[in-house]
Steps between C-alpha positions, in 0.01 A plus 500: 500500500788714368690716746455868406809721461588691816690826543637603838663841541618639833691810598647430842695691759642187661716203406406311181446123515621314192305191615176698528542627142584152366205346686263757349584388143534127559252275322466133414441620140847653477835329472695825520527791739750773417610733778682831499641651818629855473729596785615839617869498431808710451693476177850399601679558173858615515623734232793732446458872535808721474722196553326389823252219556166627630180324603170587337318443831686801635347825375714793612608300804147387589392136509145391406336334804150452360221620278179682583215399264193713438209435266172631373330183626171516307687554174746219580210258554347610168833462320556151644152393383575637154835320501342165593251539215778579255700197619204268446434647155861430400533163680146350517615194695582706814278416794582706809697822548616631839701816566594632845698826518639671807427858591676704763846419633690201354850424629774389264468123452124478554249414227321799352290298254395135473313386192381155391312372195369149435431318174486140376848529344812691603579699185186715512532591867876563472449740210201660670682563827788675323256713301295579812802627693602729215146634453446553871821702529405700189137578584406461866500829696740378768787729595816427694733718698854387587586567862868535591692435821527880535114505524491698175284361220446521125201403282588248227333409172478158340670512161195315360263767629292629210467855630878539552560419133274792411713745690340470845664557835858391548700363794 
């Protein structure tokens, strides 16, 4: 009997387990599992401004210490289901799709999203995982707020976000 495709989507307020996500897509029918781990990070690019090197992780003397994620959870679940359907339509060989995303406080260095997709061959799931990340960032109603060491904060948009490209809210 053929194993039916399985989708697992979780919005969690605690630590994300990469092994749990990988286990949820593993199958004896699949020779490939592609994984994406998105971490909360600070961009540490150095650039020159007025002849001095500055760090992009410093915003007006404030350092980012973490992100606060919020979501419209029912809509996120609906969007993830739609995304899984679109992935399977484009790459019919995909078997299982699992996406776990953090909500609430996420310190710099911790995973904010873990995603895995399985298929019989690597090319389909590698392409699908890249597409899934881009689509999730563009369409899922998940918002993030940068929190600084000064305890000030600022809402941030994903550049892929479809509503920001139509002139929505800005940073």
